[in-house]
Each structure stands twice: as structure tokens, then as C-alpha cells.
Legacy VTK file of the C-alpha trace (Angstrom):
# vtk DataFile Version 3.0
C-alpha trace
ASCII
DATASET POLYDATA
POINTS 236 float
1.083 42.758 -2.466
0.365 39.874 -4.827
-3.227 39.451 -6.016
-4.780 35.976 -5.605
-7.476 35.372 -8.241
-10.275 33.084 -7.068
-13.254 31.552 -8.871
-16.255 30.044 -7.081
-18.631 27.853 -9.072
-21.752 26.903 -7.109
-25.454 27.305 -7.834
-26.493 27.968 -4.213
-26.866 31.572 -3.109
-26.142 30.649 0.520
-22.803 29.087 -0.452
-21.881 32.234 -2.381
-22.678 34.367 0.673
-20.718 32.067 3.018
-17.657 31.952 0.785
-17.740 35.708 0.230
-17.770 36.390 3.992
-15.072 33.816 4.733
-12.791 35.123 1.986
-13.094 38.649 3.352
-12.176 37.444 6.842
-9.350 35.237 5.552
-7.840 38.036 3.445
-7.772 40.377 6.430
-6.327 37.700 8.708
-3.564 36.634 6.301
-3.007 40.163 4.975
-3.400 39.159 1.348
-5.315 40.683 -1.547
-7.929 38.564 -3.347
-10.269 39.049 -6.294
-13.218 36.655 -6.521
-15.585 35.853 -9.385
-18.740 33.785 -8.839
-20.371 31.429 -11.348
-23.681 29.573 -11.135
-22.898 26.834 -13.670
-20.025 24.883 -15.124
-20.849 26.162 -18.589
-20.555 29.777 -17.433
-17.232 29.060 -15.741
-15.730 27.353 -18.792
-16.927 30.138 -21.082
-15.541 32.957 -18.934
-12.424 31.226 -17.588
-9.568 33.519 -16.657
-6.159 32.771 -15.200
-7.412 31.843 -11.733
-5.120 30.740 -8.914
-7.814 28.919 -6.897
-11.137 27.381 -7.948
-13.837 26.344 -5.479
-15.936 23.930 -7.544
-19.225 22.308 -6.519
-19.563 18.701 -7.685
-23.374 18.745 -7.800
-24.002 21.404 -10.434
-26.936 21.433 -12.890
-25.975 20.763 -16.508
-22.240 20.100 -16.500
-21.475 18.817 -13.014
-18.280 19.820 -11.233
-16.288 16.813 -12.418
-17.303 17.333 -16.050
-16.513 21.042 -15.717
-13.016 20.318 -14.396
-12.460 17.782 -17.195
-13.463 20.362 -19.804
-11.029 22.891 -18.340
-8.246 20.290 -18.079
-8.719 19.185 -21.693
-8.034 22.736 -22.808
-5.129 22.965 -20.322
-6.766 25.949 -18.674
-6.282 24.708 -15.113
-2.600 23.708 -15.256
-1.622 26.387 -12.734
-4.902 26.473 -10.793
-5.568 24.784 -7.436
-8.998 23.130 -7.435
-10.920 22.671 -4.175
-14.040 20.518 -4.577
-17.282 21.159 -2.664
-20.113 18.700 -1.963
-22.722 17.651 0.591
-21.788 14.048 -0.218
-18.202 13.197 0.875
-18.385 9.825 -0.911
-18.374 11.685 -4.230
-14.861 13.035 -3.586
-13.363 9.676 -4.587
-14.574 10.391 -8.128
-12.380 13.480 -8.404
-8.817 12.200 -8.028
-8.209 12.164 -11.796
-8.875 15.896 -12.041
-6.064 16.539 -9.521
-8.166 18.377 -6.967
-5.960 19.781 -4.232
-8.503 19.526 -1.433
-12.141 18.789 -0.597
-14.647 20.624 1.589
-17.883 19.084 2.854
-20.935 21.343 2.920
-22.114 23.172 4.934
-18.761 24.957 4.837
-16.980 25.299 8.174
-14.550 28.190 8.688
-11.766 26.042 10.140
-11.710 23.707 7.145
-12.114 26.565 4.656
-9.140 28.436 6.113
-6.944 25.323 6.283
-7.721 24.511 2.624
-6.703 28.006 1.563
-3.560 27.811 3.686
-2.701 24.523 2.021
-3.109 25.648 -1.591
-1.352 28.970 -1.005
1.622 27.116 0.463
1.564 24.988 -2.684
2.284 28.111 -4.728
5.792 28.086 -3.235
7.463 25.149 -5.014
10.199 24.624 -2.405
13.546 22.990 -3.099
14.257 21.255 -6.401
15.488 17.679 -6.826
16.622 15.974 -10.020
15.297 12.407 -9.982
15.066 9.539 -12.451
11.516 8.707 -13.575
11.035 5.944 -16.153
14.731 6.088 -17.032
14.773 9.836 -17.629
16.047 12.692 -15.473
13.368 15.108 -14.331
13.311 18.076 -11.990
10.681 17.916 -9.257
9.975 20.441 -6.542
8.959 19.796 -2.969
5.356 20.718 -3.732
5.235 17.833 -6.249
6.268 15.222 -3.656
3.655 13.154 -1.782
6.067 11.041 0.234
9.563 9.558 0.232
10.527 5.924 0.809
13.990 4.757 1.875
15.617 2.038 -0.247
19.126 1.553 1.136
21.372 4.300 -0.221
18.561 5.418 -2.534
15.215 7.079 -1.967
12.051 6.469 -3.963
10.345 9.834 -4.446
6.579 9.494 -4.951
5.451 12.512 -6.958
2.438 13.587 -8.964
4.481 12.750 -12.081
5.309 9.195 -11.028
7.899 7.463 -8.875
11.368 9.009 -9.008
14.613 7.551 -7.743
17.459 9.485 -6.164
20.852 8.397 -4.862
20.610 9.778 -1.349
19.861 8.384 2.105
16.635 9.231 3.868
18.498 11.037 6.666
20.307 13.223 4.118
17.213 14.149 2.113
15.358 14.924 5.330
17.876 17.704 6.018
17.181 19.230 2.583
13.402 19.461 2.958
11.652 22.617 4.155
11.284 22.498 7.924
7.707 22.090 9.111
6.458 20.814 5.741
7.606 17.176 5.986
7.701 14.647 8.792
9.514 11.318 9.110
6.586 9.154 10.183
8.515 5.854 10.012
12.180 4.901 9.804
11.687 4.324 6.060
9.134 7.025 5.189
8.887 10.814 5.086
5.450 12.293 4.374
4.461 15.698 3.039
2.118 17.066 5.710
0.138 18.995 3.130
-0.776 15.760 1.328
-2.210 14.019 4.412
-5.935 13.231 4.461
-6.225 11.303 7.747
-4.772 8.503 9.868
-6.183 4.992 9.609
-4.931 2.817 12.454
-1.186 2.482 11.959
-1.301 4.062 8.490
-1.495 7.555 7.049
-3.868 8.021 4.130
-2.881 10.712 1.644
-5.106 12.856 -0.555
-3.858 10.766 -3.491
-5.332 7.655 -1.850
-1.914 6.145 -1.035
-1.323 4.719 2.435
2.013 4.708 4.237
2.963 3.340 7.675
2.969 5.441 10.836
5.236 4.134 13.593
3.725 3.992 17.064
6.695 5.911 18.437
6.215 8.625 15.795
2.454 9.082 16.195
2.473 11.850 18.826
5.178 13.809 16.992
3.314 13.378 13.709
0.043 14.653 15.171
1.829 17.687 16.616
3.635 18.397 13.326
0.395 18.068 11.347
-1.453 20.391 13.720
1.328 22.970 13.497
1.316 22.725 9.713
-2.438 23.220 9.443
-2.762 26.141 11.846
0.537 27.991 11.380
0.476 29.667 8.003
LINES 1 237
236 0 1 2 3 4 5 6 7 8 9 10 11 12 13 14 15 16 17 18 19 20 21 22 23 24 25 26 27 28 29 30 31 32 33 34 35 36 37 38 39 40 41 42 43 44 45 46 47 48 49 50 51 52 53 54 55 56 57 58 59 60 61 62 63 64 65 66 67 68 69 70 71 72 73 74 75 76 77 78 79 80 81 82 83 84 85 86 87 88 89 90 91 92 93 94 95 96 97 98 99 100 101 102 103 104 105 106 107 108 109 110 111 112 113 114 115 116 117 118 119 120 121 122 123 124 125 126 127 128 129 130 131 132 133 134 135 136 137 138 139 140 141 142 143 144 145 146 147 148 149 150 151 152 153 154 155 156 157 158 159 160 161 162 163 164 165 166 167 168 169 170 171 172 173 174 175 176 177 178 179 180 181 182 183 184 185 186 187 188 189 190 191 192 193 194 195 196 197 198 199 200 201 202 203 204 205 206 207 208 209 210 211 212 213 214 215 216 217 218 219 220 221 222 223 224 225 226 227 228 229 230 231 232 233 234 235
């Protein structure tokens, strides 16, 4: 059984207790093995950083706040393979964290449903999925499914919106749809396929992604999208 290494950086004892209990329950439910280290400050985390798979990071820390802590770790390339989940009582602060490539955000007080779905999401991200060779800025580059936010049809081409930039691939949207992992993507519009794991919420006739991008949601696709998203979140 693979060991998942987790770090939790938060200065509140109650948060530590909550996370500890939830991780124990989650590990038993998902039948995985986890090892968790707790830190009370950003400075302590940076100093003792190990090769963690997941980091729960409070934004509102004394001294180095969570954003500054993540920046310090990123500058030393220590978090390249780590999934960061930000914590805060103030959801408006999450918009400050996009540049540190946080994978998800949890509003305090921590609710079990959201905590479990965030862990499900980042653990799925550890499986890269199928690989595609696309052209980004005139150069060929391999991207995996986990790197893709959404796909846009452009005639016989598809524009692949990834965390590296916008790639272009000579393939129709119906053909690429057949190559994507079932249950991970949904065609929300005749010209768009969205990665369900990158969805933040729906806004009217649009879908807002964690990246901040918005893509259209067809009225005829709404019910199917909501069902697919629910299945994705709750079926690990």
C-alpha cells in the first residue's frame, strides 16, 4: 500500500484536532495509508520541509502567512510535486492564491464533506491519465489529462487549455472526447469539454473553474453536467 505524506500548517489547535480526526476516518474509508506532520508556522514548515504529497496550508498564519510560505517553498522548487489545499475563514482571500497553484480551497470551520472531496480530488490528480502531444508557443509538448483544464473545439483542431498554456492539437472534439478518461471529463457545450476536477461552481449559463476561467454551459447539458459532477465528487 502506497504511503501518502501529508503536512498541515495551521496555528489553531482545534484545526489540528479536526484534521487529525478527519484524516483517520478518510484513511479507513478509502483504505489508504497516510503519515501526517503538523506545523504551527510557515517558518517551521519551510525549515522542516520533506517530500510531502499534500499540504493543508492556512492563509492567516502569524509571521510568514500562508501565501508567503507557499511562495518561499515554490522559489526553492520544493512543492513541484505537492498538492496544496488552502485553508481560511475568509473565502475572499482565496483569490490571492492562484499564482501559487493551489489545487483546492477549504473554508473554515472545516466540514467533512468538503474535506473528503478535496482529498479525493488531489489524490485523483496523482494519476496523470492519458498523454497528448500538443503545440504550445510553436513547440511540441507532452501534457497529461491532469494538466488539462478544458478543451475548446476549433474546426478540425482543438485548443487544449492547460496549466502550461494553450496547446493546439489536430483532432476533432468528438474524437478527443473518446480518448479522455471516462467520468473525469464532460462535454458541457457543443464546443467545450471541461475537466470535472477543475470546476469551482456554475454561474448562470457558465462554469467557473478553479483557475478563474469561465466556459459556457448549454441549457440542454446542465442536468447531465450536474449529475456527472456529483458522481465525480462522491465516487472515488
